[in-house]
N, C-alpha and C positions, 0 to 999 in steps of 0.2 A: 505496499499499498503506500501511496506517495507523501501520505501524511505522516508515517513514522520514518523516511527517508530524512525530512527537511526538519532539523532540530529548532532552528527560529521559528518558524511556523508552529510547532509544537507547543514553542512558549507563547507565542501569541495568542493561539487559541486559547491555551489555559490561562493567560491574563485577561483574555475577555470575559470568560467562565467567571473570574473571581471577580470582574469590574462591573458585570452587566446589574442594571438597575433591578431588583426583585420587582418593584412597581411598575416597570413599564408594561404595557397593556400590548397585547400582540395586533399586529394590525387586521388579522381575520376578523377579529371580537368588535370592531370599532365602525361607527357610521360614514359613511361616505363622506358629509362634511368636517368631521373630526378625522378621516383620515387626509382630506385636503388640506386640513389647516396642519397637521403635523408635518407633513411632506414639505410645506410650505416655509415653516418653522426649521425644519431641518438643513433645508437649501440656503436659508440664510444664516444657517451656523449658530440657531438660536434652540436650547432645549429647553425642556418644561423645570420647573422650580424643583420636582421632586428627585431632579436627574440629578442635583448637586450633595456634595456630601463634604463637610466640613473635614478638615485634617489638622492633625494636633502637629506641629512643627518647631524642633528643638534646637536652638542656635549653642554650640558650645563654645564659650568662649572667658578670656580673663580678662579684658578689658575691651572698651569702645572707642572707637574713630570719634565718637563725640566729645569724650571727656578729654582735659587740658591735659597733657603727653608728659608732666611731672607726676600727676597725680598716682596715688597707688591703686594696682588692680580694684575691680569692685568685685571679682570673684576669685577666691582662692582653693584651689582643689591637687591633690597630687595626683591622681590618674583619670586622664579623660575617658578612659575605659568605663573604671566604673560609673562616673557618670554618666555614659552614652547607656550603659547597659540598665540602669536604673532607669533612664527616660523610655526605651524600651518597654520595659516592662511595667509603666506607667501607662500605655498606650500611644506613645511616640509615632506615626507614620513615617516622619522622615528625621535624622539627626544629622544638623550640619556640624562640622569638626572645623574650627576657622582654625591655620595651618600657619599664618602668617606671623611671625613673632614679631617684628616692629608694629605693627598694627592691632593685631587682637591677643600677642602672648603665647602662642601655640607655636608647636612645631610639627612635620612629617610623623615623627615616632607615635604622637597622640594620637592621630590619624589609624597607625598601624593598629597600636592596642584599642581602638576603639572598634575597629572593626571586627578584631579577634573576639574582643568583648560579647560583641551583638550576634554573632553568628555562632556562639555555643549552641 
């Protein structure tokens, strides 16, 4: 079967199954007026409000660009991996790990430890 031969397509179909809207009504059950409206909205790139989902996004950094450069870091932690793991356990959908030392106080090793901690 061609579906199993292409791993990218398998992944795309799996992601589609995960992100399909459970409230999306099949077009077969819709009236002609609703079908026309839905097709028009989809052609303009619009979707029903029920299609939108909130995401919990976490940004891990020790300092901010909006603070004066000589001010102390506003967040102190020893291991960014532990912070990332805790945030994922709390339900974070996305975790940003800032690795620019001059701007945010992080480095590339923190990204590596965060990835390893979250993949456990």
